[in-house]
Residue frames as a rotation matrix with the C-alpha (Angstrom) as fourth column:
UNK 1
-0.567 0.406 0.717 109.35
-0.786 -0.006 -0.618 166.86
-0.246 -0.914 0.323 108.84
UNK 2
0.542 0.817 -0.197 107.06
-0.836 0.499 -0.229 164.61
-0.089 0.289 0.953 106.80
UNK 3
0.206 -0.558 -0.804 110.00
-0.397 0.703 -0.589 162.30
0.894 0.441 -0.077 106.05
UNK 4
-0.780 -0.514 0.356 110.81
-0.494 0.157 -0.855 162.08
0.384 -0.843 -0.376 109.77
UNK 5
-0.135 0.833 0.537 107.20
-0.876 0.154 -0.458 161.22
-0.464 -0.531 0.709 110.65
UNK 6
0.660 0.363 -0.658 107.08
-0.688 0.643 -0.336 158.64
0.301 0.675 0.674 107.86
UNK 7
-0.227 -0.840 -0.492 110.37
-0.354 0.542 -0.762 157.06
0.907 0.002 -0.421 109.02
UNK 8
-0.750 0.008 0.661 109.10
-0.660 0.056 -0.749 156.98
-0.043 -0.998 -0.037 112.62
UNK 9
0.298 0.946 0.128 105.83
-0.893 0.324 -0.313 155.32
-0.338 -0.021 0.941 111.54
UNK 10
0.482 -0.195 -0.854 107.71
-0.515 0.726 -0.456 152.70
0.709 0.660 0.250 109.51
UNK 11
-0.630 -0.776 -0.008 110.00
-0.397 0.331 -0.856 151.95
0.668 -0.536 -0.516 112.48
UNK 12
-0.472 0.532 0.703 107.01
-0.809 0.055 -0.586 151.59
-0.350 -0.845 0.404 114.81
UNK 13
0.609 0.726 -0.319 105.25
-0.793 0.542 -0.278 149.23
-0.029 0.422 0.906 112.40
UNK 14
0.164 -0.643 -0.748 108.37
-0.359 0.668 -0.652 147.14
0.919 0.376 -0.121 111.92
UNK 15
-0.772 -0.451 0.448 108.89
-0.540 0.095 -0.836 147.12
0.335 -0.887 -0.317 115.65
UNK 16
-0.029 0.858 0.512 105.29
-0.911 0.188 -0.366 146.01
-0.411 -0.478 0.777 116.29
UNK 17
0.681 0.260 -0.684 105.64
-0.609 0.720 -0.333 143.23
0.406 0.643 0.649 113.71
UNK 18
-0.276 -0.853 -0.444 108.87
-0.296 0.514 -0.805 142.00
0.915 -0.091 -0.394 115.27
UNK 19
-0.622 0.128 0.772 107.24
-0.779 0.002 -0.628 142.03
-0.082 -0.992 0.099 118.74
UNK 20
0.449 0.893 0.027 104.42
-0.876 0.446 -0.180 139.84
-0.173 0.057 0.983 117.42
UNK 21
0.442 -0.341 -0.829 106.98
-0.397 0.755 -0.522 137.29
0.804 0.560 0.198 116.23
UNK 22
-0.558 -0.659 0.504 108.32
-0.737 0.114 -0.667 136.90
0.382 -0.743 -0.550 119.75
UNK 23
0.052 0.677 0.734 105.27
-0.851 0.414 -0.322 134.83
-0.522 -0.609 0.598 120.69
UNK 24
-0.639 -0.330 0.694 105.18
-0.075 0.926 0.371 131.10
-0.765 0.185 -0.617 119.89
UNK 25
-0.206 0.535 -0.819 103.82
-0.978 -0.126 0.164 130.04
-0.015 0.835 0.549 116.52
UNK 26
0.827 0.563 0.009 102.39
-0.559 0.824 -0.093 126.69
-0.060 0.072 0.996 115.41
UNK 27
0.740 -0.525 -0.420 104.85
0.259 0.799 -0.542 123.87
0.621 0.292 0.727 116.11
UNK 28
0.004 -0.761 0.649 106.87
-0.556 -0.541 -0.631 125.84
0.831 -0.358 -0.425 118.69
UNK 29
0.507 0.038 -0.861 108.24
0.606 0.694 0.388 123.94
0.613 -0.718 0.329 121.70
UNK 30
0.245 -0.401 0.883 109.15
-0.531 -0.817 -0.224 125.97
0.811 -0.414 -0.413 124.79
UNK 31
0.108 -0.303 -0.947 111.04
0.708 0.692 -0.141 124.95
0.697 -0.655 0.290 127.92
UNK 32
0.180 -0.050 0.982 110.91
-0.440 -0.897 0.035 126.73
0.880 -0.438 -0.183 131.24
UNK 33
-0.635 -0.379 -0.673 112.13
0.494 0.470 -0.731 126.36
0.593 -0.797 -0.111 134.82
UNK 34
0.381 0.837 0.394 109.48
0.025 -0.435 0.900 126.99
0.924 -0.333 -0.186 137.47
UNK 35
-0.665 -0.559 -0.495 110.34
0.523 0.125 -0.843 128.25
0.533 -0.820 0.209 140.94
UNK 36
0.528 0.843 -0.102 108.44
0.602 -0.287 0.745 129.49
0.599 -0.455 -0.659 143.97
UNK 37
-0.386 -0.760 0.522 109.89
0.169 -0.615 -0.770 132.67
0.907 -0.209 0.366 145.55
UNK 38
0.163 0.552 0.817 107.49
-0.736 -0.483 0.473 132.56
0.657 -0.679 0.328 148.51
UNK 39
-0.686 -0.406 0.604 107.82
-0.725 0.440 -0.529 130.79
-0.051 -0.801 -0.597 151.86
UNK 40
0.441 0.806 -0.394 106.34
-0.777 0.563 0.281 127.33
0.449 0.182 0.875 151.69
UNK 41
0.900 -0.053 -0.432 106.98
0.213 0.919 0.332 124.54
0.379 -0.391 0.838 154.21
UNK 42
0.739 -0.622 -0.260 109.77
0.072 -0.311 0.948 126.56
-0.670 -0.719 -0.185 155.89
UNK 43
-0.192 -0.779 0.597 111.56
0.877 0.136 0.461 126.84
-0.440 0.612 0.657 152.55
UNK 44
0.056 0.175 -0.983 112.06
0.008 -0.984 -0.175 130.40
-0.998 0.002 -0.057 151.29
UNK 45
0.012 -0.106 -0.994 112.85
-0.963 -0.267 0.017 129.31
-0.268 0.958 -0.106 147.75
UNK 46
-0.128 -0.053 0.990 112.13
-0.030 0.998 0.050 126.12
-0.991 -0.023 -0.129 145.87
UNK 47
-0.709 -0.091 -0.699 112.45
-0.698 -0.051 0.714 124.92
-0.101 0.995 -0.027 142.29
UNK 48
0.070 0.883 0.465 109.14
-0.643 0.396 -0.655 123.33
-0.763 -0.253 0.595 141.39
UNK 49
0.183 -0.028 0.983 110.21
0.404 0.913 -0.050 121.70
-0.896 0.406 0.178 138.17
UNK 50
-0.847 -0.475 -0.238 110.55
-0.108 -0.284 0.953 121.82
-0.520 0.833 0.189 134.44
UNK 51
0.212 0.973 0.088 107.70
0.071 0.074 -0.995 122.59
-0.975 0.217 -0.053 132.04
UNK 52
-0.901 -0.382 0.205 107.57
0.201 0.051 0.978 121.80
-0.384 0.923 0.031 128.32
UNK 53
0.093 0.956 -0.280 104.92
-0.106 -0.270 -0.957 123.26
-0.990 0.119 0.076 126.06
UNK 54
-0.794 -0.208 0.571 103.99
0.522 0.248 0.816 122.40
-0.311 0.946 -0.088 122.49
UNK 55
-0.349 0.652 -0.673 101.94
-0.352 -0.757 -0.551 125.04
-0.869 0.045 0.493 120.65
UNK 56
-0.116 0.438 0.892 99.45
0.798 0.575 -0.178 123.73
-0.591 0.691 -0.416 118.09
UNK 57
0.146 0.085 0.986 98.95
0.694 -0.718 -0.040 127.39
0.705 0.690 -0.164 117.13
UNK 58
-0.582 -0.467 0.665 99.16
-0.025 -0.808 -0.589 130.77
0.813 -0.360 0.459 118.85
UNK 59
-0.029 0.689 0.724 96.23
-0.855 -0.393 0.340 130.00
0.519 -0.609 0.601 121.17
UNK 60
0.886 0.457 0.077 96.35
-0.441 0.781 0.443 126.28
0.142 -0.427 0.893 122.00
UNK 61
-0.144 -0.985 -0.090 99.20
-0.787 0.169 -0.593 124.53
0.600 -0.015 -0.800 123.79
UNK 62
0.805 0.226 -0.549 99.81
0.086 0.871 0.484 121.11
0.587 -0.437 0.682 125.32
UNK 63
0.233 -0.722 0.651 101.98
-0.854 -0.472 -0.218 121.10
0.465 -0.506 -0.727 128.44
UNK 64
0.530 -0.210 -0.821 104.15
0.388 0.922 0.015 118.51
0.754 -0.326 0.570 130.19
UNK 65
0.492 -0.275 0.826 105.21
-0.706 -0.681 0.193 119.32
0.510 -0.678 -0.530 133.74
UNK 66
0.317 -0.485 -0.815 108.07
0.476 0.825 -0.305 117.53
0.820 -0.291 0.493 135.52
UNK 67
0.584 -0.086 0.807 108.57
-0.628 -0.679 0.382 118.38
0.515 -0.729 -0.450 139.19
UNK 68
0.387 -0.523 -0.760 111.30
0.542 0.795 -0.271 117.12
0.746 -0.307 0.591 141.47
UNK 69
0.376 -0.291 0.880 112.84
-0.648 -0.761 0.026 117.98
0.662 -0.580 -0.475 144.80
UNK 70
0.250 -0.379 -0.891 115.10
0.611 0.776 -0.158 116.61
0.751 -0.505 0.425 147.51
UNK 71
0.274 -0.224 0.935 115.67
-0.625 -0.780 -0.003 117.91
0.731 -0.584 -0.354 151.02
UNK 72
0.186 -0.280 -0.942 117.45
0.571 0.811 -0.129 116.58
0.799 -0.514 0.311 154.08
UNK 73
0.546 -0.017 0.838 117.91
-0.598 -0.708 0.375 117.51
0.587 -0.706 -0.397 157.71
UNK 74
0.032 -0.579 -0.815 120.43
0.505 0.713 -0.487 116.44
0.863 -0.395 0.315 160.32
UNK 75
0.497 0.190 0.846 120.16
-0.571 -0.662 0.485 117.14
0.653 -0.725 -0.221 164.05
UNK 76
-0.186 -0.591 -0.785 122.35
0.442 0.663 -0.604 116.21
0.877 -0.459 0.138 167.01
UNK 77
0.467 0.316 0.826 121.83
-0.595 -0.578 0.558 116.60
0.654 -0.752 -0.082 170.73
UNK 78
-0.154 -0.538 -0.828 123.59
0.427 0.720 -0.547 115.47
0.891 -0.438 0.118 173.89
UNK 79
0.254 0.251 0.934 123.38
-0.678 -0.643 0.357 115.83
0.690 -0.724 0.007 177.65
UNK 80
-0.855 -0.491 -0.169 123.67
-0.168 0.570 -0.804 114.23
0.491 -0.659 -0.570 181.06
UNK 81
0.099 0.924 -0.368 120.90
0.194 0.345 0.918 112.32
0.976 -0.163 -0.145 182.86
UNK 82
-0.246 -0.072 0.966 119.93
-0.853 -0.457 -0.252 113.25
0.460 -0.886 0.051 186.41
UNK 83
0.619 0.466 -0.632 120.12
-0.216 0.875 0.434 109.63
0.755 -0.132 0.642 187.55
UNK 84
0.889 -0.320 0.327 122.77
-0.336 0.029 0.941 110.06
-0.310 -0.947 -0.082 190.25
UNK 85
0.369 -0.776 0.512 125.42
0.599 0.620 0.508 108.55
-0.711 0.119 0.693 187.99
UNK 86
0.160 -0.237 -0.958 125.70
-0.486 -0.864 0.132 111.49
-0.859 0.444 -0.254 185.58
UNK 87
-0.080 -0.105 0.991 125.06
0.603 0.787 0.131 109.14
-0.794 0.608 0.000 182.66
UNK 88
-0.570 -0.196 -0.798 125.88
-0.418 -0.766 0.488 110.79
-0.707 0.612 0.355 179.35
UNK 89
0.146 0.632 0.761 123.59
0.592 0.561 -0.579 110.51
-0.793 0.535 -0.292 176.36
UNK 90
-0.616 -0.243 -0.750 123.64
-0.407 -0.717 0.566 111.65
-0.675 0.653 0.343 172.74
UNK 91
0.157 0.748 0.644 121.30
0.481 0.511 -0.712 111.37
-0.862 0.422 -0.280 169.78
UNK 92
-0.790 -0.373 -0.486 121.68
-0.273 -0.494 0.825 111.91
-0.548 0.785 0.289 166.03
UNK 93
0.189 0.900 0.392 118.71
0.341 0.314 -0.886 112.18
-0.921 0.301 -0.247 163.66
UNK 94
-0.867 -0.384 -0.317 118.84
-0.184 -0.345 0.920 112.24
-0.463 0.856 0.229 159.87
UNK 95
0.146 0.952 0.269 115.81
0.283 0.220 -0.933 112.78
-0.948 0.213 -0.237 157.67
UNK 96
-0.909 -0.364 -0.202 115.55
-0.103 -0.272 0.957 112.76
-0.403 0.891 0.210 153.89
UNK 97
0.137 0.963 0.230 112.60
0.271 0.187 -0.944 113.36
-0.953 0.192 -0.236 151.62
UNK 98
-0.900 -0.394 -0.187 112.17
-0.084 -0.264 0.961 113.47
-0.428 0.881 0.204 147.87
UNK 99
0.140 0.984 0.106 109.34
0.070 0.097 -0.993 113.94
-0.988 0.147 -0.056 145.41
UNK 100
-0.944 -0.304 0.131 108.66
0.136 0.006 0.991 113.48
-0.302 0.953 0.035 141.72
UNK 101
-0.005 0.971 -0.240 105.68
-0.031 -0.240 -0.970 114.97
-0.999 0.003 0.032 139.88
UNK 102
-0.931 -0.153 0.333 104.45
0.315 0.127 0.940 114.27
-0.187 0.980 -0.070 136.37
UNK 103
-0.088 0.937 -0.337 101.60
0.204 -0.314 -0.927 116.30
-0.975 -0.150 -0.164 134.94
UNK 104
-0.794 -0.028 0.607 99.96
0.608 -0.029 0.793 116.72
-0.005 0.999 0.040 131.53
UNK 105
-0.108 0.785 -0.610 97.70
0.494 -0.490 -0.718 119.65
-0.863 -0.379 -0.335 130.70
UNK 106
-0.046 0.246 0.968 96.25
0.965 -0.240 0.107 122.14
0.259 0.939 -0.226 128.26
UNK 107
-0.447 -0.115 -0.887 96.54
0.451 -0.885 -0.112 125.93
-0.772 -0.450 0.448 127.97
UNK 108
0.356 0.551 0.754 94.39
0.925 -0.319 -0.204 128.44
0.129 0.771 -0.624 126.08
UNK 109
-0.555 -0.707 -0.437 96.29
0.730 -0.667 0.152 131.66
-0.399 -0.235 0.886 125.38
UNK 110
0.657 0.750 0.082 94.67
0.735 -0.611 -0.294 135.08
-0.170 0.253 -0.952 125.05
UNK 111
-0.289 -0.774 0.564 96.55
0.862 -0.467 -0.198 137.81
0.416 0.429 0.802 123.20
UNK 112
0.487 0.430 -0.760 96.61
0.776 -0.612 0.151 140.92
-0.400 -0.664 -0.632 125.44
UNK 113
0.697 -0.388 -0.603 99.48
-0.438 -0.896 0.070 142.97
-0.568 0.215 -0.795 123.99
UNK 114
0.639 -0.459 -0.617 102.28
-0.614 0.180 -0.769 142.49
0.464 0.870 -0.167 121.44
UNK 115
-0.407 -0.888 -0.215 104.58
-0.500 0.414 -0.761 140.99
0.764 -0.202 -0.613 124.12
UNK 116
-0.773 0.165 0.612 102.02
-0.582 0.198 -0.789 139.82
-0.251 -0.966 -0.057 126.67
UNK 117
-0.256 0.750 -0.610 99.65
-0.384 0.501 0.776 136.86
0.887 0.432 0.159 126.69
UNK 118
-0.374 0.285 0.883 97.40
-0.890 0.159 -0.428 135.49
-0.262 -0.945 0.194 129.41
UNK 119
-0.502 0.205 -0.840 96.39
-0.394 0.810 0.434 131.84
0.770 0.549 -0.326 129.57
UNK 120
0.067 0.555 0.829 93.95
-0.954 0.279 -0.110 129.57
-0.292 -0.784 0.548 131.38
UNK 121
-0.109 -0.114 -0.988 93.97
-0.613 0.790 -0.023 125.80
0.783 0.602 -0.155 131.49
UNK 122
0.732 0.339 0.591 94.13
-0.674 0.487 0.555 122.64
-0.099 -0.805 0.585 133.52
UNK 123
-0.251 -0.860 -0.444 96.51
-0.764 0.458 -0.455 119.86
0.595 0.225 -0.772 134.43
UNK 124
0.838 0.443 0.320 96.30
-0.546 0.672 0.500 116.32
0.006 -0.593 0.805 135.76
UNK 125
0.086 -0.857 -0.508 98.98
-0.409 0.435 -0.803 113.92
0.909 0.276 -0.313 136.94
UNK 126
0.862 0.164 -0.479 100.54
0.306 0.585 0.751 112.33
0.403 -0.794 0.455 140.00
UNK 127
0.249 -0.791 0.559 103.17
-0.781 -0.505 -0.366 112.91
0.572 -0.346 -0.744 142.68
UNK 128
0.614 -0.184 -0.768 105.34
0.433 0.892 0.133 110.29
0.660 -0.414 0.627 144.37
UNK 129
0.404 -0.461 0.790 106.85
-0.744 -0.668 -0.010 111.29
0.532 -0.584 -0.613 147.72
UNK 130
0.445 -0.355 -0.822 109.48
0.458 0.879 -0.132 109.23
0.770 -0.317 0.554 149.53
UNK 131
0.420 -0.313 0.852 111.01
-0.722 -0.684 0.104 109.76
0.550 -0.658 -0.513 152.96
UNK 132
0.410 -0.326 -0.852 113.30
0.507 0.858 -0.085 108.11
0.759 -0.397 0.517 155.47
UNK 133
0.527 -0.251 0.812 114.35
-0.701 -0.669 0.248 108.96
0.481 -0.700 -0.528 159.02
UNK 134
0.270 -0.510 -0.817 117.23
0.462 0.813 -0.355 107.30
0.845 -0.281 0.455 160.90
UNK 135
0.683 -0.034 0.730 118.00
-0.602 -0.593 0.535 107.77
0.414 -0.805 -0.425 164.58
UNK 136
0.162 -0.691 -0.704 121.17
0.467 0.682 -0.562 106.74
0.869 -0.237 0.434 166.37
UNK 137
0.491 0.055 0.869 121.64
-0.601 -0.701 0.384 107.29
0.630 -0.711 -0.311 170.07
UNK 138
-0.265 -0.591 -0.762 123.68
0.389 0.657 -0.646 106.25
0.882 -0.467 0.055 173.09
UNK 139
0.533 0.364 0.764 122.66
-0.609 -0.462 0.645 106.36
0.588 -0.809 -0.024 176.72
UNK 140
0.389 -0.523 0.758 125.47
-0.691 0.379 0.616 105.10
-0.609 -0.763 -0.214 178.88
UNK 141
-0.675 -0.670 0.309 126.35
-0.352 0.660 0.664 101.69
-0.649 0.339 -0.681 177.47
UNK 142
-0.024 0.736 0.676 123.05
0.568 0.567 -0.597 101.15
-0.823 0.370 -0.432 175.59
UNK 143
-0.889 -0.310 -0.337 122.71
-0.120 -0.552 0.825 102.06
-0.441 0.774 0.454 171.92
UNK 144
0.211 0.970 0.123 119.70
0.183 0.084 -0.979 102.85
-0.960 0.229 -0.160 169.73
UNK 145
-0.858 -0.421 -0.293 119.71
-0.230 -0.195 0.954 102.45
-0.459 0.886 0.070 165.97
UNK 146
-0.064 0.946 0.319 116.31
0.427 0.315 -0.848 102.91
-0.902 0.082 -0.424 164.28
UNK 147
-0.984 -0.140 -0.108 115.19
-0.042 -0.410 0.911 103.47
-0.172 0.901 0.398 160.67
UNK 148
-0.111 0.994 0.005 111.71
0.280 0.036 -0.959 104.61
-0.953 -0.105 -0.283 159.67
UNK 149
-0.878 -0.113 0.465 110.71
0.474 -0.075 0.877 104.49
-0.064 0.991 0.119 156.01
UNK 150
-0.215 0.800 0.560 108.10
0.634 -0.322 0.703 106.93
0.742 0.507 -0.438 154.70
UNK 151
0.728 0.387 -0.566 108.57
0.682 -0.492 0.541 109.22
-0.069 -0.780 -0.622 157.70
UNK 152
-0.112 -0.726 0.679 110.25
0.575 -0.605 -0.551 112.62
0.810 0.328 0.485 157.78
UNK 153
0.658 0.265 -0.705 111.14
0.747 -0.350 0.565 114.80
-0.097 -0.898 -0.429 160.74
UNK 154
0.210 -0.604 0.769 112.70
0.370 -0.679 -0.634 118.25
0.905 0.418 0.081 160.95
UNK 155
0.191 -0.130 0.973 113.04
-0.778 -0.625 0.070 118.50
0.599 -0.770 -0.221 164.73
UNK 156
-0.478 -0.463 -0.746 114.96
0.009 0.847 -0.531 116.04
0.878 -0.260 -0.401 166.90
UNK 157
-0.895 0.137 0.424 113.10
-0.445 -0.262 -0.856 117.34
-0.006 -0.955 0.296 169.95
UNK 158
0.071 0.997 -0.032 109.86
-0.996 0.069 -0.048 115.77
-0.046 0.035 0.998 168.70
UNK 159
0.394 0.007 -0.919 111.36
-0.333 0.933 -0.136 112.26
0.857 0.360 0.370 168.64
UNK 160
-0.035 -0.368 0.929 111.85
-0.994 0.105 0.005 110.12
-0.099 -0.924 -0.370 171.74
UNK 161
-0.265 -0.120 -0.957 112.97
-0.523 0.852 0.038 106.50
0.810 0.510 -0.289 171.16
UNK 162
-0.989 -0.129 -0.076 112.14
-0.002 0.514 -0.858 105.65
0.150 -0.848 -0.509 174.78
UNK 163
-0.397 0.914 0.078 108.44
-0.858 -0.340 -0.386 106.46
-0.326 -0.220 0.919 174.32
UNK 164
-0.125 0.466 0.876 105.91
0.012 0.883 -0.468 103.66
-0.992 -0.048 -0.116 173.83
UNK 165
0.667 0.333 0.667 105.26
0.677 0.104 -0.729 105.03
-0.312 0.937 -0.157 170.34
UNK 166
-0.241 -0.867 -0.437 108.51
0.515 -0.496 0.699 106.61
-0.823 -0.056 0.566 169.03
UNK 167
-0.646 0.048 0.762 106.69
0.737 -0.222 0.639 107.64
0.200 0.974 0.108 165.84
UNK 168
0.248 0.844 -0.476 104.39
0.915 -0.365 -0.170 109.97
-0.317 -0.393 -0.863 167.81
UNK 169
0.162 -0.251 -0.954 106.48
0.076 -0.961 0.266 112.99
-0.984 -0.116 -0.136 166.83
UNK 170
-0.855 -0.518 -0.014 106.76
-0.012 -0.008 1.000 112.04
-0.518 0.855 0.001 163.16
UNK 171
0.180 0.910 -0.374 104.30
-0.579 -0.210 -0.788 112.69
-0.795 0.359 0.488 160.35
UNK 172
0.104 -0.101 0.989 103.83
0.591 0.806 0.020 110.08
-0.800 0.583 0.143 157.60
UNK 173
-0.044 -0.237 -0.971 105.32
-0.491 -0.841 0.228 111.62
-0.870 0.487 -0.080 154.46
UNK 174
-0.932 -0.360 0.049 105.73
-0.149 0.501 0.853 108.89
-0.331 0.787 -0.520 151.85
UNK 175
-0.005 0.994 0.109 102.73
0.029 0.109 -0.994 108.82
-1.000 -0.002 -0.029 149.55
UNK 176
-0.844 -0.031 0.535 101.31
0.534 0.048 0.844 108.55
-0.051 0.998 -0.024 146.05
UNK 177
-0.222 0.781 -0.583 98.88
0.199 -0.549 -0.812 111.36
-0.954 -0.297 -0.033 145.21
UNK 178
-0.209 0.296 0.932 96.75
0.978 0.065 0.199 112.15
-0.002 0.953 -0.303 142.20
UNK 179
-0.622 -0.117 -0.774 96.68
0.263 -0.962 -0.066 115.79
-0.737 -0.245 0.629 141.10
UNK 180
-0.093 0.612 0.785 93.98
0.969 -0.126 0.212 117.72
0.229 0.780 -0.582 139.28
UNK 181
-0.252 -0.072 -0.965 94.18
0.570 -0.817 -0.088 121.50
-0.782 -0.572 0.246 139.06
UNK 182
0.723 0.404 0.561 92.88
0.681 -0.553 -0.480 124.54
0.116 0.729 -0.675 137.22
UNK 183
-0.140 -0.866 -0.481 95.45
0.783 -0.394 0.481 127.22
-0.605 -0.309 0.733 136.44
UNK 184
0.894 0.269 0.359 95.94
0.435 -0.717 -0.545 130.66
0.111 0.643 -0.758 135.02
UNK 185
0.132 -0.908 -0.397 99.02
0.635 -0.230 0.737 132.73
-0.761 -0.349 0.547 134.26
UNK 186
0.956 0.100 -0.274 100.75
-0.129 -0.698 -0.704 135.14
-0.262 0.709 -0.655 131.94
UNK 187
0.219 -0.905 0.364 103.85
0.898 0.333 0.288 135.22
-0.382 0.264 0.886 129.76
UNK 188
0.824 -0.085 -0.560 105.84
-0.209 -0.964 -0.162 138.35
-0.526 0.251 -0.813 128.95
UNK 189
0.635 -0.566 0.525 108.14
0.768 0.529 -0.360 137.97
-0.075 0.632 0.771 125.93
UNK 190
0.517 -0.549 -0.657 111.36
-0.029 -0.778 0.627 139.98
-0.856 -0.305 -0.418 126.27
UNK 191
-0.330 -0.615 -0.716 112.95
-0.860 -0.118 0.497 138.54
-0.390 0.780 -0.490 123.14
UNK 192
0.433 0.487 -0.758 112.25
-0.777 0.628 -0.040 135.76
0.456 0.607 0.651 120.67
UNK 193
0.209 -0.295 -0.932 112.61
0.181 0.949 -0.260 132.52
0.961 -0.114 0.252 122.66
UNK 194
-0.789 -0.483 -0.380 113.01
0.470 -0.076 -0.879 134.37
0.396 -0.872 0.287 125.98
UNK 195
0.005 0.850 0.527 110.10
-0.210 -0.515 0.831 135.11
0.978 -0.115 0.176 128.29
UNK 196
-0.977 -0.158 -0.140 109.14
0.098 0.244 -0.965 135.24
0.187 -0.957 -0.223 131.95
UNK 197
-0.193 0.973 0.127 105.79
-0.341 -0.188 0.921 134.91
0.920 0.134 0.368 133.65
UNK 198
-0.804 0.055 0.593 103.78
-0.578 0.167 -0.799 133.79
-0.143 -0.984 -0.102 136.63
UNK 199
-0.405 0.679 -0.611 101.26
-0.129 0.620 0.774 131.03
0.905 0.393 -0.164 137.19
UNK 200
-0.571 0.327 0.753 98.61
-0.819 -0.166 -0.549 130.56
-0.054 -0.930 0.362 139.82
């Protein structure tokens, strides 16, 4: 019985020591893919980017965050005008938008459990957003071919090329923004070099 208890204690100690080694040590570089599983901007799932971390030691880490994304929409509509001549019309709208984010930050890690650490920190950087909307339409024998840079639209019904201001239904999207944020999160280490977590 004593031998069994001693063997169990040794296994637990060895196990605890191996768990502790799962966490990054000084000089460790980690890579992770970040995604958002919640609805945001009518997207149910989005990949927010790639994050690299360099650990000076077990508590202090420098982070580099690269974000990127591309989305596009295409809408078509057609009908007949009530002008007495039954003039046919059709309209095609294409919108594309893309973004690139670069951020640099710092994390302070707090050891909570052998496989779990919580961290707080901050990040600063910038985001470049580009967009383009093209509209092609025909009404009888007349044609419309318009291109709007830095504008994005996800609903052809909000665009009317015959209006005085055809951009009235579009929101300016192209921009350069500066980012500054505080953050907190946790990492759970399932195996050496493999972990999952969440960040807010």
